[in-house]
N, C-alpha and C positions, 0 to 999 in steps of 0.2 A: 802752633806753639802753645804749650800748657800755660794757663793763667796761674801766676804765682800769687798766693794770698798777700804777700808783702809788696807787690808791685803797685805803683801809683794808680794804674788803671783799675786794677782789681779793688783797691781801697775805695776809689771814687765810685765804682759800680756798686759796691756794698753800701756806701753812704746814700746813693740815690735810691736803692731798694728800701733802705730803712726809712728814709724820709717819705717815700711813696706810701709805705705801709702806715705811717703815722697819719697820712691824709686819707686813708681808706682806699688807696689805689694800688694796682699792680705795678711792679717795677717796669714792666713792658710799656706802660703808658707814658713813660718819661724817656726822652732821647737825649743822648750826650753829643754835643758838638765840641770836638777838641780844637781849641783856639791855638793855631799853630804859627802865628806871626813871629818872625825872628827865630824860629826853631829850624835847625838844619834838617835837610831831607833824610839823613841817616837816622835821626831820632824819630821822624814820622814813620819811616819804614818799620822800625822796631814796634811802635805802637800799633801800626796797621797789622803786623803779623800777630800781635796779641789779641786782635779782634776789633779794634776801633777803626771803623771805615767811614766816618763822617768827620770832616775837618772844616774849620772856619778860618778864612783869611781876610785881612783888613786892607791889603794893598794889591792892586791888580798886577803890577810888574813883578813883585815878589812871588805872588801866587802862580804866575804863568809857568815858571820853571819847575815848581813843585808839582803842579798838575801834570806836566809832561812826564815827570819822573815816577808818578804814582798812579798808574792806570787802575781802574776798578774801584776807585775811592770817590765818594760823593763830596762835593765842595760847596760850602755856603759862603757867600760874600756877606761880611758883617761890618764893613767899614762905611765911612761916609762916602756918598756917591757924587762924583763930578760928572756932569753931562758928557764931557768928552771921553769918558771911560765906559759909557754904556754899551757901546758895540762890543768891546772886549769882555765886559761882564756877561753879556748875553751869550757870547760864544763859549766862554770858559767855565762858567759856574752852573750848578744844577738848581740852586736855591739862592734867592736874594732876601736878606732879612732887614734891609734898611731903606725901604721905599717910604719916603717921608713927605712927599708932595706929588701933586698930580703930574707936573711936568716930567718928573722922573719916571712915573708909571707909563706915561705916554711914550717917552723916549725908549724905554725898555721894550714896550710893545712893538714899536717900529722896528727895532733891530731883531727881535724874536720872530716877527712876521717874515722878515727877509730870509731867515734860515729855517722857517717852518718848525719852530721849536716852542713847546709849552714850558712854562716855568712856575713852580710854586713860589710865592712871595709872602713875606711878612711886612705889615705896615708898622713903621716905627712911631711910637707914641712918646712924647715928652711929658711923662707922667709927673715929673717934679717941677715942671714949668720953669726950667733953667734956661736963661737966655743964651748961654754959650753952647747949648746942646742942640743937636738935630732932633727932628721928630715933630709930628703934628700934635697940636694940643687936643685934649680929649673932646672939646666941643667942635673940632674940625674933622673928626674922624668920619662922621656920617657922610659928608660930602666927598671926602677922599675915597671911601669905599665904594660909593656909587660910581665914581669915575673909574676905579679899578675894575668894577664889574662890567664896564663897557669895553674892556680890553680882552679880546678873545684868546690871547696867548698867555695871559696871566691867570694863575690859579691861587686865589687867596687862601693861604694856609693858616694865618693867624695874625696876632699882634706881637710886637717886640718892644722891650723897654729896658732902659738902664736907669735905675733910681739914682738920686743924688748920692755922691760918695759919703759913706758913713764909716767911722772907725768901729762902731758897734753894729754888727750885722743885723741884730734884732731891730735896729732902727729902720731897716729897709722894709720890714713886714707891712706897714700901712700902704706903701706904694705898690707892693705886689698884690695886696688885697684889693686895692683900687683898680689895678689892671684886670683882675679876675671879675670884678663887678662891672667894669666897662665891657669886657668881652661878653659876659652873660646878658647884659642889657641890649647889646647890639643884636644878639640872636633873638631875644624875647620880643624886641620891637620889630623884628622882621627886616632889619637892615641887611642882615646876612641870612643865608638859607640853611646854615648848619653851624654847630658850635665851633668856635675859633680856638686854634692852638695858641699857646702862650710861650713865647721865647723870652725867658727872664731868669736871672740868677747867674752869677759867675763864681769864681773860685772861693770868694769870701762869704757868699751868702746863698749858694745854690740850694742848700737843704731847706732854708726858710722859704725860698721861692717855690720849691716843690710842695711844701706844706700848704702854700697858699694857691696852688693850682697850676704851676708851670708844667708844660708838657715837653719842653725842650730847655736844656741848660747849656751855657757856653762856658767851658772850663779850660783855662790855659795854664796858669802858673802852678796850680795844685797838681796838674798832670805832668808838666814838663820842667817844673822848677822855675825860679826867677830868671828872666832874660835880661840881656844887656840893654 
């Protein structure tokens, strides 16, 4: 299907490219995850036909039917993880972005080992130190990454964060900058053996996230419209 300049996907792709250029990077250095929770399969198929082949889901049960209906698509789990869902997450998804504690990493490793499957993961950071949010605090990341490194079926892809909600997107910039600084410091101190990806930025602030170093953005409402 030909990309239409006026389509939401084409518009977001253009905005990603422009933000990457402002940060001195190529557009190919930033990936888009289409956040598809509560979006019907027919809409996902339209977007997939237009070239978007990476989707993110928050709920295992909702995702299972979509995954069955859309073969050939890569699925990221981006919701909070309950231990009793780990088996299904390991079986259904290609990437998990919300590993926030060692018990989750070890449980995921257990289920992946049982099916001989390797999985890239992102470690979630509570960069805003919000008590209601999941994620390891920045000072806890070293220990968590060491534990992840002992899991042979987990492949550390990077860090993921959701800054505190802001009505002004520009107010998220310090949090994105702090995430970039954390990722760089982990590499420079030898905690990780290669530069880490950064999953950060959503519909309202993904361009600022890219300017501050995001390698992956999670966009839902800007692509699919507001959901119920």
